[in-house]
BABAGU-856598 format. One record per residue (C-alpha): residue in three letters; z, y, x. Coordinates in steps of 0.5 Angstrom, whole numbers, plus 500, padded with zeros to 3 digits. Each point is the difference from the previous one (the first is absolute). Layout:
N
<rec "ALA"; <Z; Y; X>> ...
//
This chain:
197
<rec "MET"; <743; 583; 723>> <rec "ASN"; <494; 497; 496>> <rec "MET"; <493; 500; 504>> <rec "ASP"; <494; 497; 497>> <rec "LYS"; <500; 492; 503>> <rec "VAL"; <507; 500; 503>> <rec "GLN"; <507; 502; 497>> <rec "VAL"; <505; 502; 505>> <rec "ALA"; <508; 501; 499>> <rec "VAL"; <505; 502; 506>> <rec "TYR"; <507; 500; 502>> <rec "GLN"; <503; 503; 506>> <rec "LYS"; <507; 501; 502>> <rec "ALA"; <502; 503; 507>> <rec "LYS"; <506; 496; 504>> <rec "LYS"; <507; 501; 498>> <rec "GLY"; <502; 507; 503>> <rec "ASN"; <493; 502; 502>> <rec "TYR"; <496; 506; 497>> <rec "HIS"; <493; 498; 503>> <rec "CYS"; <497; 493; 498>> <rec "GLY"; <497; 497; 506>> <rec "ASP"; <495; 497; 496>> <rec "SER"; <493; 503; 498>> <rec "TYR"; <495; 498; 495>> <rec "TYR"; <493; 502; 498>> <rec "TYR"; <495; 497; 494>> <rec "SER"; <493; 502; 497>> <rec "GLU"; <495; 498; 497>> <rec "SER"; <492; 501; 500>> <rec "LYS"; <494; 498; 496>> <rec "ASN"; <500; 493; 505>> <rec "GLU"; <507; 499; 502>> <rec "PHE"; <507; 501; 500>> <rec "ILE"; <505; 501; 506>> <rec "CYS"; <507; 499; 501>> <rec "ALA"; <504; 501; 506>> <rec "LEU"; <507; 500; 502>> <rec "ALA"; <503; 502; 507>> <rec "ASP"; <508; 499; 502>> <rec "GLY"; <502; 504; 506>> <rec "LEU"; <504; 496; 505>> <rec "GLY"; <508; 502; 499>> <rec "SER"; <501; 505; 494>> <rec "GLY"; <500; 508; 499>> <rec "GLU"; <496; 505; 502>> <rec "PHE"; <496; 497; 506>> <rec "ALA"; <499; 494; 496>> <rec "LYS"; <497; 504; 495>> <rec "GLU"; <496; 504; 505>> <rec "SER"; <496; 494; 502>> <rec "SER"; <499; 496; 494>> <rec "GLN"; <497; 507; 497>> <rec "ALA"; <496; 500; 506>> <rec "VAL"; <497; 494; 498>> <rec "VAL"; <499; 501; 493>> <rec "ASP"; <496; 507; 502>> <rec "ILE"; <495; 496; 504>> <rec "ILE"; <499; 495; 494>> <rec "ARG"; <499; 505; 495>> <rec "ASN"; <495; 504; 505>> <rec "ASN"; <496; 493; 501>> <rec "VAL"; <500; 496; 493>> <rec "ASP"; <493; 498; 501>> <rec "ALA"; <502; 496; 507>> <rec "SER"; <502; 492; 499>> <rec "VAL"; <507; 498; 501>> <rec "GLU"; <499; 498; 507>> <rec "GLN"; <497; 507; 502>> <rec "LEU"; <506; 503; 496>> <rec "ILE"; <505; 496; 504>> <rec "LYS"; <497; 502; 507>> <rec "LYS"; <499; 507; 498>> <rec "SER"; <508; 500; 498>> <rec "ASN"; <502; 497; 506>> <rec "GLU"; <496; 505; 505>> <rec "GLN"; <504; 505; 496>> <rec "LEU"; <507; 497; 502>> <rec "LEU"; <499; 501; 507>> <rec "GLY"; <507; 504; 502>> <rec "LYS"; <503; 499; 493>> <rec "ARG"; <505; 496; 497>> <rec "GLY"; <496; 493; 498>> <rec "VAL"; <499; 498; 493>> <rec "VAL"; <499; 494; 496>> <rec "LEU"; <494; 500; 495>> <rec "GLY"; <496; 497; 494>> <rec "ILE"; <493; 502; 498>> <rec "LEU"; <497; 497; 493>> <rec "LYS"; <493; 501; 498>> <rec "ILE"; <496; 498; 494>> <rec "ASN"; <493; 500; 500>> <rec "TYR"; <497; 500; 493>> <rec "LEU"; <493; 499; 502>> <rec "SER"; <502; 493; 504>> <rec "ASN"; <506; 499; 495>> <rec "ARG"; <504; 498; 506>> <rec "TYR"; <506; 503; 503>> <rec "SER"; <502; 501; 507>> <rec "PHE"; <507; 501; 503>> <rec "SER"; <504; 500; 507>> <rec "SER"; <507; 501; 501>> <rec "ILE"; <503; 501; 507>> <rec "GLY"; <508; 499; 500>> <rec "ASN"; <504; 500; 494>> <rec "ILE"; <496; 503; 495>> <rec "GLY"; <499; 494; 495>> <rec "VAL"; <494; 499; 495>> <rec "MET"; <501; 495; 494>> <rec "THR"; <494; 499; 495>> <rec "ILE"; <502; 497; 493>> <rec "THR"; <494; 497; 496>> <rec "ALA"; <499; 501; 492>> <rec "ASP"; <503; 493; 499>> <rec "GLY"; <507; 502; 504>> <rec "LYS"; <498; 497; 507>> <rec "LYS"; <503; 504; 506>> <rec "LYS"; <498; 500; 507>> <rec "ARG"; <504; 503; 505>> <rec "ASN"; <496; 502; 507>> <rec "ILE"; <503; 499; 507>> <rec "PRO"; <499; 507; 503>> <rec "ASN"; <497; 500; 508>> <rec "ALA"; <506; 501; 504>> <rec "GLY"; <502; 506; 504>> <rec "TYR"; <499; 507; 499>> <rec "LEU"; <495; 506; 502>> <rec "ALA"; <502; 504; 505>> <rec "GLY"; <493; 502; 504>> <rec "TYR"; <499; 494; 503>> <rec "HIS"; <495; 494; 499>> <rec "ARG"; <503; 495; 495>> <rec "PRO"; <496; 494; 497>> <rec "PHE"; <500; 500; 493>> <rec "LYS"; <496; 496; 494>> <rec "VAL"; <497; 503; 494>> <rec "VAL"; <500; 495; 494>> <rec "THR"; <495; 501; 495>> <rec "GLU"; <500; 496; 493>> <rec "LYS"; <496; 500; 493>> <rec "ILE"; <504; 505; 495>> <rec "GLU"; <501; 497; 493>> <rec "PRO"; <501; 504; 494>> <rec "GLU"; <507; 503; 498>> <rec "MET"; <502; 498; 507>> <rec "ASN"; <507; 504; 502>> <rec "PHE"; <501; 502; 507>> <rec "ILE"; <507; 502; 503>> <rec "MET"; <501; 503; 507>> <rec "PHE"; <507; 501; 502>> <rec "SER"; <504; 503; 506>> <rec "ASP"; <505; 496; 503>> <rec "GLY"; <505; 503; 495>> <rec "VAL"; <498; 495; 495>> <rec "THR"; <503; 493; 501>> <rec "ASP"; <498; 493; 499>> <rec "SER"; <505; 500; 494>> <rec "ASP"; <497; 506; 497>> <rec "LEU"; <493; 497; 500>> <rec "SER"; <502; 494; 497>> <rec "GLN"; <502; 504; 493>> <rec "ARG"; <496; 498; 494>> <rec "TYR"; <498; 507; 499>> <rec "PHE"; <495; 500; 505>> <rec "LEU"; <496; 496; 495>> <rec "ASN"; <499; 506; 495>> <rec "LYS"; <493; 503; 498>> <rec "LYS"; <502; 507; 501>> <rec "VAL"; <501; 503; 507>> <rec "ASP"; <505; 505; 497>> <rec "ASP"; <505; 495; 497>> <rec "ILE"; <500; 496; 507>> <rec "THR"; <502; 506; 504>> <rec "LYS"; <505; 502; 494>> <rec "SER"; <503; 493; 500>> <rec "PHE"; <501; 500; 508>> <rec "ALA"; <503; 507; 500>> <rec "HIS"; <505; 498; 494>> <rec "VAL"; <502; 493; 504>> <rec "SER"; <500; 503; 507>> <rec "GLY"; <505; 506; 498>> <rec "GLU"; <501; 506; 504>> <rec "ALA"; <502; 499; 507>> <rec "ARG"; <495; 496; 505>> <rec "ASN"; <501; 498; 507>> <rec "ASP"; <493; 501; 502>> <rec "ASP"; <495; 505; 498>> <rec "THR"; <497; 496; 494>> <rec "THR"; <493; 501; 497>> <rec "LEU"; <497; 496; 495>> <rec "ILE"; <492; 501; 498>> <rec "ALA"; <498; 496; 494>> <rec "MET"; <493; 500; 498>> <rec "ARG"; <496; 496; 495>> <rec "TYR"; <492; 499; 500>> <rec "VAL"; <498; 501; 493>> <rec "GLY"; <492; 499; 502>> 
//
């Protein structure tokens, strides 16, 4: 999907043998910012989907909140439910900065226009309604920068592939789908985003 300043393409596949994918995602763009969130419910199947969808609904209804506030609100929502791991990325067009946080095995990788990849280390653990410390990373955005957000179905060897350097986000997700084949051992979501400014 093409929006004004960020192009987005998504690949998603349920774990082999499952109808429901336990991953949920959301993204949107306003005049001043872009937000993307990816939540992976612990385990797989219907209950994993219920938790990840609850978190995505919180984020959809609170898009103007900061990354930190969104994680806290999401965590409160999960008391008594199956936990989730979560990644949230916000790009602020006014400050030319992006902020993100990821908890558990949601990964975020940035790729600059000249092909420099940087993979960020997520905060440990998962959200399940209990207080959990986490950090939010804020950095300056560069033109033509790619962001790749992914759940644990995406492997290190997947991420080392050259097609991640593509300028078109659709090419990245199509290449990933082609290379990764049909059966996945885990729910898999890969979101490719390109800041065109």
